C-alpha positions in Angstrom: 11.7 7.4 15.1 12.5 4.5 12.7 9.6 2.9 11.1 11.1 -0.7 10.9 9.6 -3.1 13.3 7.5 -0.4 15.0 3.8 -1.4 15.9 1.8 1.0 13.8 -1.9 1.4 13.6 -3.8 2.9 10.6 -7.4 4.0 10.9 -9.3 4.0 7.6 -6.9 1.3 6.5 -9.2 0.0 3.7 -9.6 3.5 2.2 -7.8 5.3 -0.6 -5.1 7.0 1.4 -5.0 4.5 4.3 -4.4 1.5 2.1 -1.6 3.2 0.0 0.1 4.3 3.3 -0.2 0.8 4.7 1.5 -0.8 1.7 4.5 1.6 2.2 4.7 0.9 5.9 4.7 -2.9 5.4 7.3 -2.4 2.7 9.5 -0.6 5.2 9.2 -3.4 7.8 6.6 -2.1 10.1 4.1 -4.2 11.9 0.7 -2.8 10.9 -2.6 -3.1 12.5 -5.4 -1.8 10.3 -8.9 -0.6 11.4 -11.8 0.2 9.2 -15.6 -0.1 9.5 -15.8 -0.7 5.7 -18.5 2.0 5.3 -16.3 3.6 2.5 -13.3 1.5 2.7 -13.0 -1.7 0.6 -11.3 -5.0 1.3 -9.9 -5.1 -2.3 -7.7 -2.2 -1.4 -5.9 -4.5 1.1 -5.0 -7.2 -1.3 -1.3 -6.4 -1.2 -1.3 -5.9 2.6 -3.1 -9.1 3.4 0.0 -11.0 1.9 2.2 -9.8 4.7 2.5 -11.8 7.9 3.1 -8.6 9.9 -0.4 -7.2 8.9 -3.6 -7.5 10.9 -7.0 -6.2 9.9 -9.8 -5.5 12.4 -13.2 -4.4 11.4 -14.3 -1.7 13.9 -15.5 1.8 14.2 -13.4 4.8 15.8 -16.7 5.9 17.5 -16.5 2.7 19.7 -14.2 3.6 22.6 -14.0 0.2 24.1 -12.8 -1.2 20.8 -10.1 1.4 20.5 -9.0 0.9 24.1 -8.6 -2.9 23.3 -6.8 -2.5 20.1 -4.5 0.4 21.0 -2.4 -1.8 23.4 1.4 -1.5 22.7 1.0 0.8 19.7 3.9 3.1 18.8 2.4 5.3 16.1 -1.1 6.0 14.9 -1.9 7.3 11.4 -5.4 8.6 11.7 -6.9 8.4 8.2 -10.4 7.4 9.0 -13.0 10.1 8.4 -16.3 11.3 6.8 -14.5 12.6 3.8 -17.0 14.3 1.4 -17.7 17.9 1.4 -21.0 17.8 -0.6 -22.2 14.8 1.6 -21.2 16.6 4.8 -23.6 19.4 3.7 -26.4 16.8 3.4 -25.5 14.9 6.5 -23.8 17.4 9.0 -24.6 15.2 12.1 -23.0 12.1 10.6 -19.9 14.1 9.6 -19.6 15.5 13.1 -20.1 12.2 14.7 -17.5 10.3 12.7 -14.9 13.1 12.5 -15.1 14.8 15.8 -16.5 12.2 18.2 -14.4 9.5 16.6 -11.3 11.5 16.8 -11.8 12.5 20.5 -12.3 8.8 21.2 -9.1 8.1 19.5 -7.2 10.7 21.4 -8.5 9.5 24.7 -7.7 5.9 24.0 -4.2 6.9 22.7 -3.6 8.9 25.9 -4.6 6.0 28.1 -2.6 3.5 26.2 0.5 5.6 26.1 0.8 5.7 22.3 3.9 7.4 21.3 2.8 9.5 18.2 -0.4 10.3 16.3 -0.3 11.8 12.7 -3.8 13.2 11.8 -5.1 13.5 8.2 -6.4 17.1 8.1 -7.6 19.0 5.0 -7.1 22.2 3.0 -10.9 22.7 3.4 -10.2 24.3 6.8 -9.1 27.4 5.0 -12.4 28.0 3.4 -12.7 30.5 0.5 -10.4 33.2 1.8 -8.9 35.1 -1.2 -5.3 35.1 0.1 -3.0 32.8 -1.9 -1.1 30.6 -1.3 -2.6 29.2 1.8 -0.2 29.3 4.7 -0.6 27.5 8.1 -0.7 30.7 10.1 -3.5 32.5 8.1 -7.1 32.7 9.4 -9.1 29.6 8.9 -12.8 30.1 7.9 -14.3 26.8 6.7 -17.4 26.9 4.6 -18.6 23.4 4.9 -19.5 21.0 7.9 -16.6 18.9 6.8 -14.1 21.7 6.9 -15.5 22.6 10.4 -14.9 19.1 11.7 -11.3 18.9 10.4 -10.5 22.3 11.9 -12.0 21.1 15.3 -9.9 17.8 15.1 -6.8 19.9 14.5 -7.6 21.9 17.6 -8.1 18.7 19.6 -4.7 17.4 18.4 -3.0 20.5 19.6 -4.8 20.5 23.0 -4.0 16.9 23.6 -0.4 17.7 23.0 -0.4 20.7 25.2 -2.5 19.3 28.1 -1.6 15.5 28.1 1.8 15.6 26.4 0.6 13.5 23.3 3.0 13.7 20.4 0.6 14.8 17.6 1.1 16.3 14.0 -1.6 17.4 11.7 -1.0 17.2 7.9 -3.4 19.4 5.8 -3.8 17.4 2.5 -4.6 19.4 -0.7 -6.8 17.4 -3.2 -5.1 14.1 -3.1 -5.5 11.8 -6.1 -4.1 8.4 -7.3 -4.7 4.6 -7.3 -7.7 3.3 -5.4 -9.6 6.5 -5.3 -13.3 5.6 -5.9 -15.3 6.9 -8.9 -18.4 8.1 -7.1 -20.4 11.4 -7.0 -18.5 12.1 -3.7 -15.1 11.3 -4.9 -12.4 13.5 -6.0 -12.8 15.2 -9.4 -9.9 13.3 -11.1 -11.3 9.9 -10.2 -14.8 11.0 -11.4 -13.4 12.4 -14.6 -11.3 9.3 -15.3 -14.5 7.2 -14.9 -16.3 9.5 -17.4 -13.4 9.2 -19.9 -13.4 5.4 -19.7 -17.2 5.5 -20.4 -16.7 8.0 -23.2 -18.7 10.6 -21.5 -18.3 14.4 -21.6 -16.6 15.8 -18.5 -18.6 17.9 -16.1 -17.3 21.0 -14.4 -19.3 22.7 -11.6 -18.7 26.4 -12.2 -16.8 28.2 -15.0 -13.7 26.0 -14.8 -11.4 28.9 -13.7 -11.3 27.6 -10.1 -8.0 26.2 -9.2 -6.7 23.2 -7.1 -3.5 22.1 -5.8 -3.8 18.4 -6.8 -1.3 16.2 -4.8 -0.3 12.7 -5.8 -0.9 10.0 -3.4 2.8 8.9 -3.4 3.8 12.4 -2.1 1.2 12.3 0.6 2.6 8.8 1.7 6.1 10.3 1.7 5.0 13.1 3.9 3.3 10.8 6.4 6.5 8.7 6.7 8.6 11.8 7.2 6.3 13.0 9.8 6.5 9.7 11.7 10.3 9.8 11.6 10.5 13.4 12.7 10.7 14.4 16.4 8.4 17.5 16.0 5.1 17.6 17.8 2.1 19.8 18.1 2.7 21.1 14.5 0.3 21.7 11.6 1.8 21.3 8.1 0.5 21.8 4.5 1.1 18.8 2.4 0.6 19.6 -1.3 2.3 19.7 -4.7 2.7 23.5 -4.4 1.5 24.1 -8.0 -2.2 25.0 -8.7 -4.0 24.2 -11.9 -7.4 25.5 -13.2 -10.0 22.8 -13.5 -10.6 23.6 -17.1 -6.9 23.2 -17.8 -6.9 19.9 -15.8 -9.8 18.6 -17.8 -8.1 19.4 -21.1 -4.9 17.7 -19.8 -6.7 14.5 -18.8 -8.4 14.3 -22.2 -5.0 14.9 -23.9 -3.2 12.2 -21.9 -5.8 9.7 -22.6 -6.2 10.5 -26.2 -9.8 11.5 -25.7 -9.9 15.1 -27.0 -12.9 14.3 -29.0 -14.9 14.3 -25.7 -16.5 17.6 -24.6 -16.5 19.5 -21.4 -19.9 20.5 -19.9 -20.4 23.2 -17.3 -23.0 23.1 -14.4 -23.9 25.4 -11.5 -21.3 25.7 -8.7 -21.9 23.5 -5.7 -22.4 24.7 -2.1 -19.2 24.4 -0.1 -16.9 24.3 -3.1 -13.8 26.4 -2.7 -12.9 28.7 -5.6 -9.0 28.7 -5.3 -6.8 26.4 -3.3 -3.0 26.6 -3.5 -0.6 25.7 -0.7 2.5 27.2 0.6 4.6 24.1 1.5 7.7 25.9 2.7 7.1 24.8 6.3 6.8 21.2 5.4 10.0 21.5 3.2 11.9 23.0 6.1 10.6 20.9 9.1 10.1 17.5 7.4 12.5 17.9 4.4 9.4 17.2 2.3 9.8 17.5 -1.4 7.0 16.6 -3.8 8.3 14.3 -6.6 5.2 14.2 -8.8 4.0 17.1 -10.9 0.3 16.8 -11.7 1.1 15.5 -15.2 3.5 12.8 -13.8 1.0 11.9 -11.2 -1.9 11.5 -13.7 0.2 9.3 -16.0 1.2 7.1 -13.1 -2.4 6.9 -11.9 -3.9 6.2 -15.4 -1.2 3.5 -16.1 -2.0 1.8 -12.8 -5.8 1.9 -13.5 -5.5 0.4 -17.0 -3.3 -2.4 -15.7 -5.5 -3.1 -12.7 -8.8 -3.2 -14.5 -7.7 -4.2 -18.1 -8.7 -0.8 -19.5 -7.3 -0.1 -23.1 -6.5 3.5 -22.9 -3.6 4.9 -24.9 -1.8 7.1 -22.5 0.3 9.8 -24.2 
């Protein structure tokens, strides 16, 4: 399916991933309708998108079925990025996480079915694997989430497959592994790279929850956007695919790398107690995505960090000397 001139809807459009994806879709010539309730999303993320005539923004909530039924008319593709996104916050607020992620996604699927949407690409998460010791994580292995957030993403994946099998909806689930990059917020519930960058700018020591030997498969946002475009253009349906860099790094090594790249090696690294719901090791087998989508990550973690830091400094006028 060619992206150009298609009518595409992006949920969570004002969020980190949704806004980056939207910019790329608009650049490719798509007509994009963006939906966001602005609970976490920020309108400043849409500054570029709002310059395009073929972009429309609608403030609304995926838990409102009537709103979705109204806005899903004549839509070709949906990129479902809207979500309750924080693992620690989901432990504090499991009901809200369930309501947004599961009830909202079920609403979306029902509205898409009734409006004959051609394709839905769902943003899933590596959190569905839980803390199983087997590495790398492959799509066919047992899934044992250890947080309410992980449970909701796994449930949504199942709904995507069921609506494909029962109603013939064309659905694909992409399991993101620790996405980072421009527009990721620096907040207690954000990704660790955005949090550490905020601490570096404030000349504060970096904090690691645990001993630092836990590993993550950090994936740069531009590679995630690439995977979504490939999924939209591909004819496969009902599939689940890992999307990651395919190269894990220990958090302690990541912290040292970030301090080195920003010339802040004089800052220290502090250790705190592990947090409930945090996974020890996360490393993706991306051979299926490579085979099916021809997905090939272009950014190593170091290249991604450089690109992210340079964007941040330019955007906010920060004077960091990136090595």
